C-alpha positions, 0 to 999 in steps of 0.5 A: 274366207272358207268359201273362197279356199272351198272354190280354189280347192274344188278347182284344183281337184277339177284341174288335176283330175283333167291333168290325170285323164289328158295324160293318161291317154298317152300311157301304155295300158297295164295290159299292154293293149294299144288304145288310139288317142284319136280314130278316124271321124265317122263320115259314111256320108259327106258332100263336097260342094265344088267351090270350096273343095281343092285337090291338092295332088303331091308329087307325082313326078317321074322319080316316083310315078314312072320306071326309071325314075330314081325312087320308083323301085321304092314305092313301085310295090305300094302302088300296084296294091293300091293302083293309086295312080290309075285311081288318081288320074281318074279323080282328077279327071272327075273333080277337074271336069266337077269344077273343083280347084286342082293344084299340084305340088311338086318338089324340085332343087335345082343341080347340086341341091344346094337347097339342102345343108351341106351336112343333110340327115333324114329323106333330105340327105337321101335325096340330095346324095342321090340328086334326086328331082333336080329342076329340069330334068326328066325326074322332076317332070310330071307323071304323063298320067298326071300332067297339069292341065290348063286351068289347073294350079302349081305350087311354087317354092316346095323344096321340103316335105310340107307342101305350106312350108316355103310355099303358096300354097295356102295363098292359092287355096285361100284365092281360090275360098276352098274350105275343103282339102282333099290330099293324094300322092308321095309319101303316105308317111312324109310330105303328105302326113305333113301336109295334112297336119298343116292343112288341119291346123290352119283351119282347112276341112282335110280329107286324105285318100287312101286309096291315092297315095303311097308310101315306101312299104305296104307296112309304113303305107298301113301304119299310116292309115290306121294311126295317123290319118284319122287323127289330122283329116276325114280318111276317105277313097277316091270313089267316095270322094267322087260320090260326095261331088256327086257332080254328072261329068261327060267324062265320068 
């Protein structure tokens, strides 16, 4: 009996210690210095097999990408700072020529945005109020620099933030036997981050392109890259990804 009681006592102590250490990871330190729960994975050297790699380009549409788009001014500073549109276009061309799967994930709504609640809140309230991404209108069209090419796939049904929710994205990735998912697009701290988190939990190896995404401010961009991307993905750049694929192409 004493042996059994000792066994359970030791187990209780172990569980208490584990719980205490887990909780403490999320509590502020006494000296008020920030302690990261997780940081970016050390991936200076990695390789990507084109047959197992899919690029998901999120919302490269005129509303964001092009002068006159309803949300262009909001992201223009960040786009100009990172040159994300030019880098994304170059990367998409290279990845396509290398044999990777290219997937575009646009968002769109029918006129009147009836898909969104009558009393919405948050970012979807702004989308509905501004009539952004209306299907069939110029604003919902793809940017000329990121126009889908023959062989590319286009996600169907995206009317929310995560590119997996309400869409066929997971189906497309599994049909193409994709194990690696590389993400870029808009907004860094919204649709890109939501998609990153879902891809991570679905078991994909996720790579986020820090120089191929944009937010509505550099503060939001930097905060997301610094604090969130490393928890659910391997943060990287377009140049590093092309090196990781390492396939010589005509356009490259």
